[in-house]
SEGUNU-537273 format. One record per residue (C-alpha): residue number from 0; residue in three letters; y, z, x. Coordinates in steps of 0.02 Angstrom, whole numbers, plus 32768, in hexadecimal, padded with zeros to 4 digits. Layout:
+------+------+------+------+------+
: nufi : kefi :   c2 :   c3 :   c1 :
+------+------+------+------+------+
:  NUM :  ALA :    Y :    Z :    X :
...
+------+------+------+------+------+
***
This chain:
+------+------+------+------+------+
: nufi : kefi :   c2 :   c3 :   c1 :
+------+------+------+------+------+
:    0 :  UNK : 48E3 : 55A9 : 7F94 :
:    1 :  UNK : 4985 : 5583 : 7FCB :
:    2 :  UNK : 49A4 : 558D : 807D :
:    3 :  UNK : 4A34 : 561A : 8078 :
:    4 :  UNK : 49B6 : 5682 : 7FFC :
:    5 :  UNK : 4937 : 5690 : 80B8 :
:    6 :  UNK : 49D0 : 56AE : 812F :
:    7 :  UNK : 49DE : 576E : 80BB :
:    8 :  UNK : 4928 : 5780 : 80B2 :
:    9 :  UNK : 4921 : 576B : 815F :
:   10 :  UNK : 49BB : 57F8 : 818D :
:   11 :  UNK : 4965 : 5858 : 810B :
:   12 :  UNK : 48BD : 5858 : 815F :
:   13 :  UNK : 4905 : 5878 : 8214 :
:   14 :  UNK : 4969 : 5912 : 81B3 :
:   15 :  UNK : 48C5 : 595D : 8184 :
:   16 :  UNK : 4874 : 593B : 8212 :
:   17 :  UNK : 490A : 59BA : 8268 :
:   18 :  UNK : 48FD : 5A32 : 81ED :
:   19 :  UNK : 483A : 5A5A : 81F7 :
:   20 :  UNK : 4853 : 5A37 : 82B8 :
:   21 :  UNK : 48CF : 5AD3 : 82B7 :
:   22 :  UNK : 485F : 5B3C : 8243 :
:   23 :  UNK : 47C7 : 5B2A : 8291 :
:   24 :  UNK : 4828 : 5B4E : 833E :
:   25 :  UNK : 4887 : 5BEA : 82BA :
:   26 :  UNK : 47D6 : 5C10 : 82A4 :
:   27 :  UNK : 47A9 : 5C60 : 835F :
:   28 :  UNK : 4862 : 5CBE : 8345 :
:   29 :  UNK : 4912 : 5C99 : 832E :
:   30 :  UNK : 49CF : 5D02 : 835E :
:   31 :  UNK : 4A63 : 5D01 : 82C3 :
:   32 :  UNK : 4B17 : 5CE5 : 82FC :
:   33 :  UNK : 4BB7 : 5CE9 : 829F :
:   34 :  UNK : 4C34 : 5C4E : 82D0 :
:   35 :  UNK : 4CE6 : 5C6B : 82E7 :
:   36 :  UNK : 4CF9 : 5C2B : 822C :
:   37 :  UNK : 4C97 : 5CB6 : 81DB :
:   38 :  UNK : 4BF2 : 5C37 : 81D3 :
:   39 :  UNK : 4B46 : 5C95 : 8203 :
:   40 :  UNK : 4AC2 : 5C0D : 825C :
:   41 :  UNK : 4A11 : 5C32 : 8296 :
:   42 :  UNK : 49EB : 5BE7 : 8338 :
:   43 :  UNK : 491A : 5BEA : 836A :
:   44 :  UNK : 4926 : 5C42 : 8418 :
:   45 :  UNK : 48DC : 5C08 : 84A1 :
:   46 :  UNK : 4818 : 5C42 : 8502 :
:   47 :  UNK : 4843 : 5C88 : 85A5 :
:   48 :  UNK : 47B2 : 5C24 : 8617 :
:   49 :  UNK : 4747 : 5C87 : 8694 :
:   50 :  UNK : 4753 : 5D43 : 86CF :
:   51 :  UNK : 481A : 5D68 : 86E9 :
:   52 :  UNK : 4854 : 5D8F : 8798 :
:   53 :  UNK : 488A : 5E44 : 8763 :
:   54 :  UNK : 47BA : 5E60 : 8737 :
:   55 :  UNK : 4798 : 5E1B : 87E7 :
:   56 :  UNK : 481D : 5E7D : 8854 :
:   57 :  UNK : 47EA : 5F2D : 87E8 :
:   58 :  UNK : 4732 : 5F19 : 8802 :
:   59 :  UNK : 474F : 5EED : 88BB :
:   60 :  UNK : 47C0 : 5F8B : 88C3 :
:   61 :  UNK : 4754 : 5FF6 : 887D :
:   62 :  UNK : 46B8 : 5FBE : 88ED :
:   63 :  UNK : 4725 : 5FDE : 8980 :
:   64 :  UNK : 4743 : 6089 : 8934 :
:   65 :  UNK : 46A8 : 60AB : 890D :
:   66 :  UNK : 4651 : 6098 : 89CA :
:   67 :  UNK : 46F9 : 60F3 : 8A0A :
:   68 :  UNK : 46AC : 618C : 8994 :
:   69 :  UNK : 460E : 6175 : 89C1 :
:   70 :  UNK : 4634 : 617D : 8A72 :
:   71 :  UNK : 46A6 : 61FA : 8A66 :
:   72 :  UNK : 4624 : 6279 : 8A14 :
:   73 :  UNK : 45A5 : 625C : 8A8F :
:   74 :  UNK : 45FC : 623E : 8B1B :
:   75 :  UNK : 4615 : 6199 : 8B88 :
:   76 :  UNK : 457C : 61E8 : 8BFA :
:   77 :  UNK : 44FA : 61D7 : 8B68 :
:   78 :  UNK : 4536 : 6153 : 8B2F :
:   79 :  UNK : 4520 : 60F8 : 8BBA :
:   80 :  UNK : 445B : 6147 : 8BBD :
:   81 :  UNK : 444D : 60EB : 8B11 :
:   82 :  UNK : 4497 : 6057 : 8B2E :
:   83 :  UNK : 4429 : 6047 : 8BB1 :
:   84 :  UNK : 4390 : 605A : 8B3F :
:   85 :  UNK : 43C6 : 6005 : 8ACB :
:   86 :  UNK : 43C5 : 5F5A : 8B48 :
:   87 :  UNK : 432E : 5F74 : 8B7A :
:   88 :  UNK : 42C2 : 5F6C : 8AAA :
:   89 :  UNK : 42BC : 5ECE : 8A42 :
:   90 :  UNK : 4343 : 5E49 : 8A2E :
:   91 :  UNK : 4373 : 5E9D : 8994 :
:   92 :  UNK : 439E : 5F44 : 8A0D :
:   93 :  UNK : 43E6 : 5EC8 : 8A92 :
:   94 :  UNK : 4469 : 5E82 : 8A26 :
:   95 :  UNK : 4499 : 5F25 : 89F2 :
:   96 :  UNK : 44B1 : 5F80 : 8A86 :
:   97 :  UNK : 4512 : 5ED6 : 8ABB :
:   98 :  UNK : 4585 : 5EFD : 8A23 :
:   99 :  UNK : 4593 : 5FC4 : 8A3D :
:  100 :  UNK : 45C5 : 5F96 : 8B0F :
:  101 :  UNK : 4631 : 6003 : 8B60 :
:  102 :  UNK : 46E8 : 5FB0 : 8B69 :
:  103 :  UNK : 4789 : 5FE1 : 8B84 :
:  104 :  UNK : 47AD : 5FF2 : 8ABC :
:  105 :  UNK : 472E : 6057 : 8AA7 :
:  106 :  UNK : 4764 : 60DA : 8B29 :
:  107 :  UNK : 4805 : 60BF : 8AED :
:  108 :  UNK : 47DC : 60F4 : 8A47 :
:  109 :  UNK : 4758 : 6171 : 8A71 :
:  110 :  UNK : 47E1 : 61E0 : 8B06 :
:  111 :  UNK : 4851 : 61EA : 8A58 :
:  112 :  UNK : 47D1 : 6227 : 89EF :
:  113 :  UNK : 477E : 6299 : 8A64 :
:  114 :  UNK : 47FA : 6326 : 8A3B :
:  115 :  UNK : 47D0 : 6331 : 8987 :
:  116 :  UNK : 46FE : 631A : 8991 :
:  117 :  UNK : 46FD : 63BF : 8A14 :
+------+------+------+------+------+
***
């Protein structure tokens, strides 16, 4: 074979590898869009890595609302007694008591929810 023939095969092989790579990425999801000239182009979608920040924030907000609902329903005195009972329990109960302890955010939410729960 001559030298130009091997160079053209190398280019062809690299184009085939790029096509195979794009097809493998598109197998995990793709998005179609229309260019300015009307050509429909499909591109692989990017995978999200990790947990989205919005989900973490919603989880934290939901936890504080839950604590506020429990405090509004039971009353702050009974809530404090139950937390004290948990603090003298097992290691898991102590961790729960630490997470459920009263804080300004929980008290504020409880004060806002109290009229709706009585």
